[in-house]
N, C-alpha and C positions, 0 to 999 in steps of 0.2 A: 638250737644254740642259746642259752637262758639268758634271761632279762637281765637289767642293770644289777639285780643281786641275785643268786643262785636261790631255787626255790620262789622266787616272789611271786605271787598271784596278785593279780587285778584286784583294785579296791573298787567297790561303790561310791562314786562320792557326787557330791551335787557340786556345780560349779559356777552355780546361780549366787554367789557370794554376795547379796545385795549390801548396799551403802556402803563399802568396802574404800570406797573413794572419800571418803568422809571423816575416818579412822586414819589415827598416828601411822609411821610406820611402823612401830612396835606392836600397836594393836592389829593392824593388817595382818603383821609376822604370826601373832595369835590366831586369826581368824585360818588364817592359811594350812598352819602346822596343825592344828586341831582338824582339818579337813583332809591334808595329805598325811596324817599320821607320821609327821615328824618327831624324832627325836631331840635329845637337847642338842647332840652335837652337827646333827642338821639345822638345827635352828640357828645356829651360831655361825653356820659356812658362809650367810652371807653379812656378817657383821666386817666392819673395818679392818683391814689386816690379815685376813682369815687365811692369807696364802703366804706361809713364813720365806722369809727371805731364802732359806735353805734348798726349800721345795721349787720354788720360781729358781734359783741358780741351776737346779737340775733339769729345769724343763727346755731352757733356752740358753744363749751365752752371751757372755758381756754382761750380765743382771747388773742392775742399780736398783732396783726398784722395781715395784710393781705400780699398777695403773688401773686405778678401778673404776667401772662404770654400774650406774643406777639398775639395780634389776627389779622389774615389774612385773605384776601377775597378770595375765589376760584373762578373763571371768569366760563364763557364759557358753563356753564351747561343749558342742554335743557332736562328737564324731564317729558316725554308724553304730549310733544308739547308744555309746558311750560318754560322760561328762569327763572333761578333761581341765585342769588349772595348769595354762601352760605358760611357765617363766619365760621372763624376754629381758634379755641385757641391751641397751639402747641408751642412747644420749639427747634421744630426738623428742621432742614432749609432742603430744598428739595421737602417737604410733598405740599405745597400749590400749588408750581411751576408744579410739576408733575401733579397733579388732574386738574390743570387748562388745562395745554397742553393737558393731553387726553381727556379732554371734547371738547376742541375745535376740537383735531380730528373727535371725535365721532359725533360733530353737524353735522358736512359734510354730516355724514352717517346716518341721522334723529334722534341723540341722545339717550338718554336712555328710554328704558321702563320699566315698573316697575307695581306691585301690593301687594297687602299686603292681610292679615286673618284680621279678627276683634279684637279688642282691647281686648282681654282675657289674666286672670292673674288666677294664681293658687293660693290659699291658703294650709295649710296642717294644719290639727290636729291631732299628733300622740298619736296613743293609745296603752299603756303596759297593763301588767297584764291580758289578754284574752288567755283563754284555747282552747274557741273555735271559733278559728279566724271566718272560714268559715261560722256559723250561727250568728256570731258578723255581718259579712259584710253584708248577707243576712237582718238583720234586721236593720241596718242602712238604706241600701237601699229600703226597706219597709216605711221608715219614711223620704224619701228622700222630698218631698213636706212641712214637717212639719219643716225641715232644712233649705231648700229653704227659707222659710216663714221667720224664726225668722233671719237669716243673713240679708237679703232686709229689716226689721225693723229699721235696723241700719242707714241706710242711705237714708234718703227720699227723698235727690237733686239726688243722682244718678238715683233712679228710674224715677223721672220725667226728667230727661235727656235721658231715654232711658235705662240706663242701670242697671248692677244688678245682683245676683247671679245667674246663668242660670241651672245649674244641678251639681251633686257629681258626685264622683268617688272613690272608696273604693279598695285600693291596701294592699294584702297581703305580709306578709315576716314572715315566720315562723319561719325559723332558723334567729337570731341574738345573737348577743353576751349578751343581757339582756333578750334573750327569744321571744316569737312570739308578733308581733308587726303589727298593722293596721295604714294606714294613709289615712286620709277620706281627700280627695281636693274637696274645694268649687273652683267652674269654675264661673267666675266672668265678665262680661264687663264692663271695668271701663271707659268706654269713651275717653275724651283726657286726663286723669290723666295718669300718670304711673302705679299708683295704689297702692302701698305699702301700706298706709296709711289705704286704706279703705278695701281691704283684710286680714290684721292684725286684725282690729278692728272687722271683720264677724266671723275671725276664733276664737278669744277670745269669741265673742258672741255664738258662736254654742256649743263651748268646754262643756258646762255641761249637754245639750243636748246629745250630742256622747256618755259621761261617762253614762247617766242614760241609754240609748239603748245597748251599748256593754256592760255593767257591770265593764269595766276596767279602768286605770287611764290615763288621759289626762296630756301630759308634754309639747310640743312645739306645738306653735299654730301663724304659721307665715308664710308670702309668701315662694313662689320659684322664684328663680331667672332664671329660666330653663322656660322661656316663649314659650314653644313649641307651644301654638296656639296662637302665637300673632308673625307671620311669615311674612316678608318684602324680597320682590325679586326686583331685578334687571338684566335685559338683555341688551346687545348689539350685533351689527353686524356691522363689521367694513370691508371696501373690501382691496384688497391690495393695490391698490393704492394709498390709505390716510394713510398706513403704510409706503409707502417705504422713504427713506432716500437716503441721498448722497451713502453712502458708502454700503445698503443693500438695495435689491430688498423686497417690501412688503412682497411677498410669502414667502421672506427668515424670516422677521421678524414675520408674522403670525405661520410659523411652529416653531420657534424660542419659540414664546408667548404658544405655545401650548406643546411643549417639556419640559419647564421649569414647566410648571402645573404639568404633570403626574409627574415630579421626587416628588412633592406635594402630589399627590393623594397615592404613596404608600409607601412614608419614613418618618415618625415623625419626623424626626430632620430639613428636609427642611419645613414640612408643619409647622413647630412652627414658622418658620421667614415667611414664607410663609403668614401664617394668621396675622401674627406683620403687615406687609405690609399692608393686608386690613385693620386693625383696626386703622394703621397709617392714613388713611380716616375718619374713622365712628368715633374714640375716639373725635379730635378735637371738631366736629360737634355736639356733645353728651355735650363737657364742654362748648361749646362755648353757648349753648342754656338752660344752668344750670341745666343738665339731670344728672343720675346718670351713668356715664361711669365705675363704677366698675362690677354693675348690666349688663351692655352688655356686658364687657368682660367675667364673669363668663357664661352667656348664649351661648356665640359663641362658647366658649372653650368645654362646652357641648355638642355644637349642633356638633361641629366636632368630636366630639368622640362615637357619636350615636349609629353607627355600631358596637362598640367594639373595634375599633382603631380609633387612632388622625389621620385624613387627611385633605386635603384642603376643604376650605371653598368653593372656588368658581371653575367652571368649564370651561375651556378655548377649543375649537375645532373648526376645519376646517367644513362647510357645504356643500354640492352637487356643490356651485359654487365658492370655495375655499376662501370665506369669513370666516373673524374672529368673531367666536360667545363665547360671554361671558356669564357668570350668576354666581348671588350671590344670594344665598336664606341663612338665618340667622335669627334666636329671635331679635327682638328690642322693646324691652317696652320702648318706651319714652312718654314724657306727656308735654302739655302746660299748663297747672295749676297743682297748689301746688308747694310745695317746693320753689327753687333756681330760677325756671323758671317766677315765680312770682315777688320774693322779691328782686333779684340780678339787677342792674341797667342794666350793659351790657347785660344780659341772654335776658332781655325784650328787648334792641335794637335790639339783633341779629336775634330773632324771627320775628321783624317786617322787618327788611331785608330780610328773607327768604319769609316772608309772606304768610306763609304756613296757612290753613285753619281748618287743624284737626293734631290729635296727629300722625294718621295712613299717612297721607301725608309727614309730617315730617320723620318718619321711611322709608319712602320709597325715599325720596332725600337723607337721611343719607348712607342709603345701596348703590344708584347710586355712593356717593364719593366715598364709601369704592371700589366698582369695578374699577373705576376711578384709584386711587390710586395704586391697584393690578395689573391693564395694564399697567401703568406708571414703575412699578418695575419690573415685570418680560419682557418690552420691554428693560429698558436699562439691565437686565443680559442678555437678549439673542443677546444682540447686543454688544456695545462699554464697557457694565460691571456697576455694581453700584456707583462704584466711581468717576467716571469723572463726572459727573453732580452733585453728590452729594458733592464732596468736592471742587467744585468751588464755591457752595454757602456756605459751612461751612467756606470759608477763610475769610467771615468776621467775625465770632465769633474767630476765631483765631486773626485776626489781633486786636479785642479789648482785648482778652486775654495778646497778646502782649503789650497792653497801647497805641495803637492808638484811637486818639480821633477826632470827626467833620470829615471832610474832608478828615483826613488822613485815616479812616475806609475803603474806600471805594478806594483809591490810592494802600494802601499795601494789599488789597485782589485782586484786579487786578493784583498785581506784581504776588504773588502766583499763580493765577490762571492760567497765563500766562505761569510760569515754571513749574506748573504741580507737585509742591513741596509745600505743604500746610501743613508746622508745624512752634510752636509756636517760636522754636529759628532762622528759616530764615525770621518769621514774625518781630522778633527784630533787625534782621541785616537789614531788608529791608526800615524799622521805622526811623533807626539810619541814615541811609544812608537819606532818604527822609528830615530829621531835620536837617541836617549839607547842 
């Protein structure tokens, strides 16, 4: 299936946009637009008020306006030998900076390496009122080909693109609060779509057939956001030399990252915050491209609990040569077609900046960003602590809350960061002194 634009071809770009942080927003847009070959419409897609009220009114109900988030560009990313500029929509400071910095370290060591399974989603058809659940399961599986044929008859376009319902599964729940239950799963290749509408329609289509075969009553007919057949993986190997700082040796940093990850592996209290840090990288890319970040969050946390205990989504270890090796594997149901990816002007522009050619490629880049963000958080925790860098970047927010405007924002923020005292009352003191 085609990428974000029909006939769109991958562009060779350099994601190493040096000194981007020192430019004004307009200058940054100029650099990114030049690197990503953005046209005037796409340049304006990230400006204020670029989602018209009429368009917003058609996207959700009871619209009263729009809510804007900052969009930043994570730089330095090399994934499978290709450079990517990564749009990230997020309100939290330090996320874009950390991801970009870790990507800069990683690119010196060969970049990120990714892989993924096919774009397979599940639809579930819940069946109640069946006494012979094992017999019903056998009858449903016997009629497999007819159920698949009925499901595929509803989406000729998907079939023409090489997708469609591939198989069925039948899960038995003998003891539930409402009695024995069957769950018939449709296993569907959704190609470059996220797939919710497609699989929901298929589930509703086969429901009467399932009722006839089982003799039961169908209730729910809906997708599962636990996309355990749609997995994206990222891996990185970093030498100790690349991790060294003025205060810490690379070996010390690498060991600290491994030890920090070990804490998340064994303790769900730590794992929750550890995985939140991963989603700090994943969610902003999902949001910027108009995809469903709630679905990604839901699937990620079920995946983290699949062993029966909530644990880390990532793993960090040392190989035989002392290199730091990080891996991240998680469900990633993203789309390039349908929904806000096609209706929201900024989402379309974000996809052009990324220049991915398939939903699987988008998923792999997104997981690479999640791994980079995880690396950045663990590196900070294992060395100077999370607050030093975060609060320095958070100082601008505090300056604004204190009433700073224009050039005052950077001046107040710089003073707060220099004093390592990032508080609103302190910011007001600095601002008052500056103005006097």
